[in-house]
C-alpha positions as CSV (number, residue, x, y, z in Angstrom):
1,M,70.0,64.9,165.4
2,K,66.7,65.4,163.3
3,A,65.7,68.3,165.6
4,L,69.1,69.8,165.0
5,L,68.7,69.6,161.3
6,L,65.3,71.2,161.4
7,A,66.6,74.0,163.8
8,G,69.4,74.6,161.3
9,A,67.2,74.8,158.4
10,A,64.9,77.4,160.1
11,S,66.1,80.9,160.7
12,F,64.9,84.3,161.8
13,M,62.4,86.2,159.6
14,A,63.5,89.6,158.3
15,A,61.7,92.1,156.2
16,P,63.4,92.8,152.9
17,A,65.4,96.0,152.8
18,F,65.7,96.1,149.0
19,A,64.8,94.1,146.0
20,G,67.5,92.0,144.6
21,P,70.0,89.1,145.2
22,Y,72.0,88.5,148.5
23,V,74.3,86.1,150.2
24,N,73.4,84.7,153.5
25,A,75.9,82.6,155.7
26,E,74.4,81.4,159.0
27,N,75.5,78.9,161.6
28,N,73.0,77.2,164.0
29,A,74.4,75.2,166.9
30,G,72.5,72.9,169.2
31,F,72.9,72.1,172.8
32,T,71.3,69.7,175.3
33,G,71.9,71.4,178.7
34,S,75.6,72.3,178.4
35,D,76.5,69.5,176.0
36,F,77.2,70.5,172.4
37,D,75.1,68.4,169.9
38,G,76.4,69.8,166.7
39,S,75.9,72.5,164.2
40,V,74.5,73.3,160.7
41,T,76.2,76.1,158.6
42,E,74.2,77.3,155.6
43,L,75.8,79.1,152.7
44,H,72.8,80.5,150.7
45,L,72.3,82.5,147.7
46,G,68.9,84.4,147.7
47,Y,66.6,86.9,146.3
48,E,64.2,89.3,148.2
49,A,61.7,91.9,147.0
50,D,58.7,93.9,148.1
51,L,55.1,92.7,147.5
52,G,53.4,96.1,147.4
53,E,53.9,98.8,150.1
54,S,53.7,96.8,153.2
55,A,54.9,93.2,152.4
56,G,58.0,91.5,151.2
57,Y,59.2,87.9,150.4
58,Y,62.5,86.1,150.1
59,V,63.8,82.8,148.7
60,Q,67.3,81.2,149.3
61,A,69.1,78.0,149.0
62,G,72.5,76.4,148.9
63,P,74.8,74.0,150.7
64,A,74.4,73.2,154.4
65,I,77.4,71.7,156.3
66,V,76.0,69.5,159.0
67,A,78.6,68.8,161.7
68,P,77.3,66.6,164.5
69,D,79.4,66.5,167.7
70,G,81.8,63.5,167.4
71,D,80.8,62.5,163.9
72,D,81.9,63.3,160.4
73,A,80.4,66.4,158.8
74,T,78.2,66.0,155.6
75,T,77.2,68.5,153.1
76,E,73.5,68.8,152.4
77,L,71.3,71.1,150.4
78,S,69.0,73.5,152.3
79,G,66.7,76.4,151.5
80,K,63.9,78.5,152.8
81,A,61.2,81.0,151.6
82,G,59.3,83.5,153.6
83,V,57.0,86.4,153.6
84,N,56.5,89.5,156.0
85,V,53.3,91.5,156.0
86,G,52.7,94.7,157.8
87,L,49.2,94.4,159.3
88,T,49.2,97.8,161.0
89,E,51.8,100.4,161.8
90,R,53.0,98.4,164.8
91,V,52.1,94.8,163.9
92,D,53.8,92.5,161.4
93,A,52.9,88.9,160.6
94,Y,55.5,86.6,159.1
95,G,55.9,83.1,157.8
96,E,58.7,80.8,156.6
97,I,59.1,77.2,155.2
98,S,62.4,75.6,155.1
99,F,63.9,72.2,154.0
100,I,67.2,70.3,154.3
101,T,68.2,67.0,152.7
102,I,69.3,64.3,155.1
103,D,72.4,62.2,154.2
104,G,71.5,58.6,153.4
105,S,67.8,59.1,153.7
106,D,65.0,59.3,151.1
107,D,63.2,61.7,153.4
108,N,64.0,65.4,153.7
109,G,63.6,67.6,156.8
110,Y,61.1,70.4,156.8
111,G,60.3,73.2,159.0
112,T,57.7,76.0,159.3
113,K,57.6,79.3,161.2
114,L,54.7,81.6,161.8
115,G,54.6,84.6,164.0
116,L,53.4,88.1,164.9
117,K,55.8,91.0,165.8
118,Y,54.6,94.0,167.8
119,S,56.8,97.1,167.8
120,F,56.7,99.6,170.7
């Protein structure tokens, strides 16, 4: 279930389209083979802005509804922050860090994402 929580806390990286606040609703479901493991639905408020001409950032946080298959759903707190940097006209680098609280635990779940995107 911990892997599902981390997968739910991490999402795709998108370059900011404008500076300002936004709402992001996202559902991440997990499967082992064809067996449904559960899902995490995040309901975040966020803010995104440019960092110069070729970079941007975002931060977002809010409730996360964790619904394991066959078990009661819990509401946790999750959030993420990320950056996107245009390295060349065709290559972008991106990174994200995320967190989610874990019901009944003193430990939180954390995730990171780093990548390069080449556009044709």
